Legacy VTK file of the C-alpha trace (Angstrom):
# vtk DataFile Version 3.0
C-alpha trace
ASCII
DATASET POLYDATA
POINTS 80 float
89.221 125.432 85.683
89.404 121.933 85.680
91.084 121.684 89.080
87.991 123.750 90.719
85.541 121.347 89.382
87.381 118.886 90.315
87.585 119.964 94.000
84.160 120.873 93.974
83.289 117.631 92.595
85.668 116.153 95.849
84.404 118.499 98.543
80.459 117.078 97.129
80.629 113.099 97.068
82.391 113.300 100.616
79.642 115.148 102.004
76.772 113.280 100.254
78.431 109.758 101.130
79.110 111.078 105.100
75.469 112.031 105.015
73.772 109.108 103.630
75.728 106.735 105.635
73.944 108.920 108.726
70.791 108.952 107.383
71.134 105.148 106.963
72.444 104.983 111.013
69.531 107.351 111.575
67.056 104.982 110.033
68.141 102.079 111.278
68.182 103.537 115.286
64.863 104.899 114.574
63.314 101.208 113.453
65.027 99.509 115.904
64.867 101.671 118.897
68.536 100.940 119.342
70.682 104.039 119.366
73.751 102.430 120.600
73.759 100.119 118.143
74.734 102.940 115.301
77.885 102.957 117.152
78.729 99.445 116.727
77.261 99.468 112.841
80.578 100.235 111.906
82.491 97.825 113.690
80.355 95.071 113.150
77.553 93.382 111.081
73.854 94.788 112.819
70.972 93.619 110.997
69.935 96.417 108.693
66.506 95.891 106.374
66.837 96.583 102.007
66.035 100.217 102.224
68.520 100.854 105.509
71.524 98.938 103.417
70.137 101.002 100.386
71.083 103.907 101.788
74.198 102.361 103.988
75.983 101.470 100.773
75.439 104.388 98.355
76.984 106.091 101.010
80.236 104.348 101.285
80.147 103.854 97.486
79.764 107.838 97.340
82.658 108.411 99.864
85.330 106.159 98.176
84.637 107.581 95.226
85.316 111.118 96.286
88.379 109.581 98.079
89.772 108.509 94.933
88.658 111.819 92.925
90.789 113.441 96.123
93.670 111.735 94.839
93.288 112.124 91.373
93.023 115.773 92.502
96.197 115.502 94.578
98.032 113.554 91.582
97.505 115.845 89.004
97.258 119.338 91.156
99.984 119.341 93.690
99.117 121.843 96.457
102.777 123.116 97.746
LINES 1 81
80 0 1 2 3 4 5 6 7 8 9 10 11 12 13 14 15 16 17 18 19 20 21 22 23 24 25 26 27 28 29 30 31 32 33 34 35 36 37 38 39 40 41 42 43 44 45 46 47 48 49 50 51 52 53 54 55 56 57 58 59 60 61 62 63 64 65 66 67 68 69 70 71 72 73 74 75 76 77 78 79
């Protein structure tokens, strides 16, 4: 039961993180009208406002916690 719950939480956190990061990128691109800057966001710093950065930071946090849950899930319940 716990293994299934951990797997579900893992997927939810990873998908939520990716969606929040995509939302922050979309908000940045819509505000600046610089759609090519979205590809640069991952590599170098761009000028995001507080609202966009909040979505980006929350998305990265969810994604990192999802990866940690994945590692814990793989340690305690390895798939053979």
